[in-house]
C-alpha positions in Angstrom: 23.1 15.9 -32.3 21.8 15.8 -28.7 18.1 16.1 -28.2 17.0 19.3 -26.4 16.2 18.9 -22.7 12.6 18.3 -22.0 10.7 20.8 -19.9 10.0 20.0 -16.3 6.5 18.5 -16.0 5.4 21.0 -13.3 6.6 24.0 -15.3 4.9 22.6 -18.4 1.8 22.1 -16.3 1.9 25.8 -15.3 2.2 26.9 -18.9 -0.7 24.7 -20.0 -2.9 25.8 -17.2 -2.1 29.5 -17.9 -2.9 29.0 -21.6 -6.2 27.2 -20.6 -7.1 30.1 -18.3 -6.4 32.6 -21.1 -8.7 30.6 -23.4 -11.4 30.5 -20.7 -11.1 34.2 -20.0 -11.4 34.9 -23.8 -14.4 32.6 -24.1 -16.0 34.4 -21.1 -15.4 37.8 -22.6 -16.7 36.7 -26.0 -20.0 35.2 -24.6 -20.6 38.1 -22.2 -19.7 41.0 -24.3 -19.8 40.1 -28.0 -22.4 37.3 -28.1 -25.2 39.6 -29.1 -23.1 41.0 -31.9 -21.7 37.8 -33.4 -24.2 35.2 -32.3 -27.5 37.1 -32.8 -28.5 34.6 -35.5 -28.5 31.8 -33.0 -31.3 30.9 -30.6 -30.7 31.1 -26.8 -30.7 27.3 -26.6 -28.0 27.1 -29.3 -25.9 29.7 -27.5 -26.2 27.6 -24.3 -25.1 24.5 -26.1 -22.1 26.4 -27.5 -21.2 27.6 -24.1 -21.6 24.1 -22.6 -19.3 22.8 -25.4 -16.7 25.4 -24.4 -16.9 24.4 -20.7 -16.5 20.7 -21.7 -13.4 21.5 -23.9 -11.8 23.6 -21.1 -12.4 20.9 -18.6 -10.9 18.3 -20.9 -7.9 20.5 -21.5 -7.3 21.0 -17.8 -7.8 17.3 -17.0 -5.4 16.4 -19.8 -2.8 18.8 -18.6 -3.1 17.5 -15.0 -2.9 13.8 -15.9 0.0 14.4 -18.3 2.0 16.2 -15.6 1.1 13.4 -13.0 2.3 10.7 -15.4 5.6 12.6 -16.0 6.2 13.2 -12.3 5.4 9.6 -11.3 7.6 8.3 -14.1 10.5 10.4 -12.7 9.9 8.8 -9.3 9.8 5.4 -10.8 6.2 4.8 -9.9 4.4 5.2 -13.3 2.4 2.0 -12.5 0.6 3.9 -9.7 -0.1 7.1 -11.7 -3.6 5.8 -12.7 -4.8 6.2 -9.1 -3.9 10.0 -9.1 -5.2 10.5 -12.6 -8.5 8.9 -11.8 -8.9 11.1 -8.7 -8.0 14.3 -10.6 -10.4 13.4 -13.4 -13.2 13.0 -11.0 -12.5 16.4 -9.4 -12.4 18.1 -12.8 -15.5 16.3 -13.9 -17.4 17.4 -10.7 -16.3 21.1 -11.3 -17.4 20.9 -14.9 -20.8 19.4 -13.9 -21.3 22.3 -11.4 -20.5 24.8 -14.2 -22.9 23.2 -16.6 -25.7 23.1 -14.1 -25.1 26.7 -13.2 -25.2 27.5 -16.9 -28.5 25.7 -17.1 -30.0 28.1 -14.5 -29.5 26.0 -11.3 -28.1 28.3 -8.6 -24.8 27.5 -7.0 -26.4 27.7 -3.5 -28.8 24.9 -4.3 -26.0 22.8 -5.8 -23.9 23.3 -2.7 -26.8 22.5 -0.4 -27.8 19.5 -2.4 -24.3 18.2 -2.7 -23.7 18.8 1.0 -26.7 16.7 1.9 -25.8 14.0 -0.7 -22.2 14.1 0.6 -23.4 13.4 4.2 -25.6 10.5 3.0 -23.0 9.1 0.7 -20.3 9.6 3.3 -22.2 7.7 5.9 -23.1 5.0 3.5 -19.6 4.6 1.9 -17.4 5.7 4.8 -15.2 2.6 4.5 -14.8 3.0 0.7 -14.0 6.7 0.9 -11.5 6.0 3.7 -9.8 3.4 1.5 -9.7 5.8 -1.5 -8.1 8.6 0.5 -5.7 6.1 2.1 -4.7 4.9 -1.4 -4.0 8.5 -2.5 -1.9 9.0 0.6 0.1 5.8 -0.2 0.7 7.0 -3.7 2.0 10.5 -2.6 3.8 9.3 0.6 5.5 6.4 -1.3 6.3 4.2 1.7 6.8 1.2 -0.6 6.5 0.4 -4.2 5.5 -2.7 -6.3 8.2 -5.3 -6.0 9.1 -4.4 -2.4 8.9 -7.1 0.3 6.8 -6.0 3.3 4.9 -7.4 6.2 1.7 -6.0 7.6 0.8 -6.2 11.3 -2.8 -4.9 11.9 -4.4 -4.7 15.3 -7.9 -5.4 13.9 -6.9 -8.9 12.8 -6.9 -11.4 15.7 -3.8 -12.3 17.6 -2.6 -15.8 17.3 -3.3 -18.1 20.3 0.0 -19.0 22.0 1.5 -22.4 21.7 3.3 -21.7 25.0 2.5 -19.4 27.9 3.5 -15.8 27.6 4.2 -16.0 23.9 1.2 -14.3 22.3 1.9 -13.4 18.7 0.3 -11.1 16.2 0.1 -12.4 12.6 2.4 -10.8 10.1 1.1 -10.9 6.6 4.3 -10.8 4.6 4.9 -10.9 0.8 5.7 -8.8 -2.2 3.7 -5.7 -3.2 2.0 -6.4 -6.6 0.0 -3.2 -7.0 -1.4 -0.2 -5.1 -4.9 0.5 -6.3 -7.5 3.1 -5.4 -9.1 0.8 -2.8 -6.8 -2.2 -2.2 -3.1 -2.9 -2.0 -2.4 -6.2 -3.7 0.1 -8.4 -1.8 1.5 -11.6 -3.1 1.9 -13.7 0.1 5.0 -15.6 0.9 2.8 -18.5 1.8 1.2 -18.5 -1.6 -1.9 -16.7 -3.0 -2.9 -13.1 -3.3 -4.1 -10.9 -0.5 -6.0 -7.7 -1.2 -5.5 -5.5 1.8 -7.8 -2.5 2.2 -5.7 0.7 2.0 -7.1 2.0 5.2 -5.8 -1.1 7.0 -2.4 -0.5 5.3 -2.2 3.0 6.6 -3.1 1.9 10.1 -0.7 -1.1 10.0 2.8 -1.6 11.3 4.7 -2.1 8.1 7.8 -4.3 8.2 10.2 -3.9 5.4 13.1 -6.3 5.7 16.4 -5.3 4.1 17.7 -7.7 1.5 20.9 -8.2 3.5 19.4 -8.0 7.0 19.5 -11.0 9.4 16.3 -12.4 10.7 16.2 -14.1 14.1 14.0 -17.2 14.7 12.9 -19.0 17.9 12.3 -22.7 17.8 10.8 -24.0 21.1 10.5 -27.6 21.9 9.2 -29.7 24.9 11.1 -32.7 26.2 10.4 -35.2 28.9 12.4 -34.9 32.2 14.4 -38.0 31.2 16.0 -36.1 28.3 19.4 -34.6 29.3 20.1 -31.0 28.4 23.5 -32.0 27.1 21.9 -34.4 24.7 19.8 -31.6 23.2 22.7 -29.2 23.2 24.6 -31.8 21.2 22.6 -30.7 18.1 24.2 -27.2 18.3 27.2 -28.0 16.0 24.9 -29.4 13.3 22.6 -26.4 13.6 25.6 -24.1 13.5 26.7 -25.8 10.3 23.2 -25.4 8.8 23.0 -21.8 9.8 26.5 -20.3 9.6 27.2 -16.9 11.1 26.4 -14.1 8.7 28.8 -11.6 10.3 31.3 -11.1 13.1 28.5 -9.6 15.2 26.2 -12.6 14.7 26.5 -14.8 17.9 25.4 -17.9 16.0 22.9 -20.5 17.1 22.4 -20.9 20.9 20.2 -22.9 23.2 18.2 -21.7 26.3 16.1 -23.5 28.8 12.7 -21.7 28.7 10.4 -23.5 31.1 10.3 -26.5 33.4 7.4 -28.6 34.9 7.1 -31.8 36.9 7.1 -34.0 33.9 8.7 -31.9 31.1 11.0 -29.1 30.4 11.1 -26.6 27.5 14.1 -25.4 25.5 14.4 -22.8 22.8 17.0 -22.7 20.0 17.7 -19.1 18.8 18.9 -19.1 15.2 19.8 -16.3 12.9 19.4 -16.6 9.1 19.2 -14.1 6.3 16.3 -14.7 3.9 14.8 -17.9 5.3 11.3 -18.2 6.6 10.3 -19.3 10.1 8.8 -22.6 8.7 12.0 -23.5 6.9 14.2 -22.7 9.9 11.9 -24.6 12.3 11.8 -27.7 10.1 15.6 -27.8 9.8 16.2 -27.3 13.5 13.6 -29.9 14.6 15.0 -32.5 12.2 18.6 -31.9 13.5 17.4 -32.2 17.1 15.3 -35.3 16.5 18.4 -36.9 14.9 20.1 -36.6 18.3 17.2 -38.4 20.0 16.9 -41.7 18.1 15.1 -43.5 20.9 13.3 -40.5 22.6 10.0 -38.9 21.7 10.1 -35.1 21.6 6.8 -33.3 21.7 7.2 -30.2 19.5 4.9 -27.3 19.2 5.8 -25.1 16.2 
C-alpha cells in the first residue's frame, strides 16, 4: 500500500502558524477576560509567571514550526546541510520578539524598549559591522543558492592584492580555487586545490567574482619562456608535436597547442605556448610544457619565469 503524500512544507507551516495564532488569541482572551474569574486564587506575580510561560510556549511553537518548514524546504532543494544557518537566524528573531513580549509584560514600555534597542543597535552595528555584514551575506548565499557544498569554484576579490607580473603587461589577480566544504553564518569554507582550508568571509564571497568551471569545460593555459637570441624559433617550435601529444585536442573546435613570439629585446626573446586542457591545473601544464621544451634544448639554457 502506497504511503499517503506528505503535505507541502509551506502549507504545513501556514496550518501550524494558524493554529498557534488561535492558541495565542485564546490565551489572550482568557487572561484579559476570564482571569479574574478563574485565577482569583492566584497572586498577581503568579499570574504574570503563568502569562510568561504561555508566551514562551507560543514562541517555542512558532520557532519549531518555522525551523521544521525550513528544514523541509532546504531538503527539497538538496541543501539540508545549510539549513542550520536559516534556522539559527529565525530562532534569534523569534527569541528577540519573545523577550520584547516578556519585558512588556513586566511593565517595561514598548517605546523604551524600542529606543533602547535602537541605541544599542547603533552601537552594536558600528562595533560589529563586519560580523553583521558577513551574517547577512551568509543568509543571502543560502537563499540565492549560487553554489553548494561539493561544487568547485574560484574566488577573485579586489581587496586581495594583485600578483606582481613576471613579465610586463601581464598583471594577474589571484584566483582562490577549490571545493566548497560548507557555507556557515560568517564564513564559507573552501578546500583549496593547492591544499589546506580557506575560510572566506561571506561578505567577501558576495563581493567576489565567482568562477565555476564546468566539469567538461576546456581551460586554456599560457606558458611563457625567455630564450637567448642564439636560440632559433624553429628549435623551440620543434617541441609542438610532443606538446600536442601530451595535450590532445578535446574537440573539433579546439585549435590545439600553438606557439607565439611574445616579446623581443637586444639579448633575449620571449615565446608563449598556448595549451588547452580539461581538468588540469596551471602548475601541471606549465611543468609538462617546460620539460618538453627543455628536452629540445639539450645544450642550451632557457630562463623560465612561471
